[in-house]
N, C-alpha and C positions, 0 to 999 in steps of 0.2 A: 098278604094272606097266602099261605102255601096251598096250592091246589094240585092234587094228585089224581091222575087218571091211569087206570090199569086196564090194558087190553090183554085178555087171557082166554084160553079155550073154555067155552061154555061148560063143557063136561067136567072141568076142574072145580067149578063152583057149586056150593050148596050153602045152606044157612050157616053152618058151622065155619066153613072156610071163609065165607064172606065176612063174618064178624071178626074172625081172627086176622084177616088181611087188613081190614079197616083199622083195627087196634094197633097191629104191628107197624103199619106204615106211618100212622100218626106218631107212635112212640119213636120211630126211627128219625123222623124230622125233628121232633122236640129234643131228642138226644144230641143233635148236632147244632141246631140254631137257637135252642132255648125253650123253656117251658111256655113262654108266651105263645108259641106256635100251636100248642096242643088245643087251645080253645078256639082257634080260628081255622085250623086245617080242615080241608074238604077232601074227601076221598070218593072217587067214583069208580065202580067196577063195571067194565063192559065185557060181557061174554060173547065170544065169537064161535059159532058152531064149527066143529072139527073139519067139515068139508069146505069151510071158507078160510082155513088156516093152513099156511105152508111154511116150512123152514128148509133152507138149503135147496129150494126148488122142488121139495117133496110135499104134496098136500097131506095134511093130517099127521105130519111128523110130530115128534115130542113137543110138549107144551113149551113155549118160549115167551113167558110173560114180558110185556113191554110196560114199563112204569115211566110216566112223564110227570115231572114235577115242575110246575110253573110258579114262580114267586118273584117278588121285586128283586131286581138286579143288585140293589144295595145290600141285600141280605146275603148275597153270594160273594161279596167282596169286602164285607165288614172286617175291620182289623181285629176285632175280638173273636172272630170265627176264622182262624187261619185255615187255608186249604179247604174251604167249605164245599166246593163242588166234589172233590175227591172223597171227602168224608161222607157226603150225602149219598154218593154212588155206592160206597161200601155199605153204609147203614141200610139203605133201601134194599140192596141185594140181599143182605143178611136177613132182613125182615121177611122177604118173600121166601127165601130158602128155609127159614125157621118154620113157616106155615106149610109150605108145599113139599118140603123134603130136599135133601142134599142133591138129588138127581137133577133138579132144575137149575142149580147154581150157574152152570156154564151156559145156560140159555137165557138167563135174565138180562134184559137190556134196560138201561136207565138213561133217560134223556132229561136234561135239566135246561129249562128255558127261563132266562132272566128277562124280566119286563122292566124297561127303562122308566125312570121317574116320570110321572105325569101321563103315563100310558095305561093306567089301570084305575079303577074306582070301585067304591062300594056304596050302595044306596043312592046312586045318582051323583055322587061327589067324587071328583078326581082325587086320588090318593097320592 
């Protein structure tokens, strides 16, 4: 199950942006790994107040969204999805940029975490 967390400046979020980010990030994952991911993708948005955010050692500097995608490692190395990590990084960056504007592109960070088989579960069952 793809799980995305986004840390972003609180001031950037409102109901419209939140809905667009959830949709765009879900679309971005599904576009790379397949439509199956759309129905199980989870997106969480965490707003950080401006005074608790810093970039390049400067508090309150330009928004620098951090997107973390956690999913099973097998989905990142599957032969039917060549170059999955690079494609996901590009796709997720494009999704954030589409919603927030081109000015954030150079500040978007994407972290992909692959979970080894047997180290995740749903509903109390190891997956």
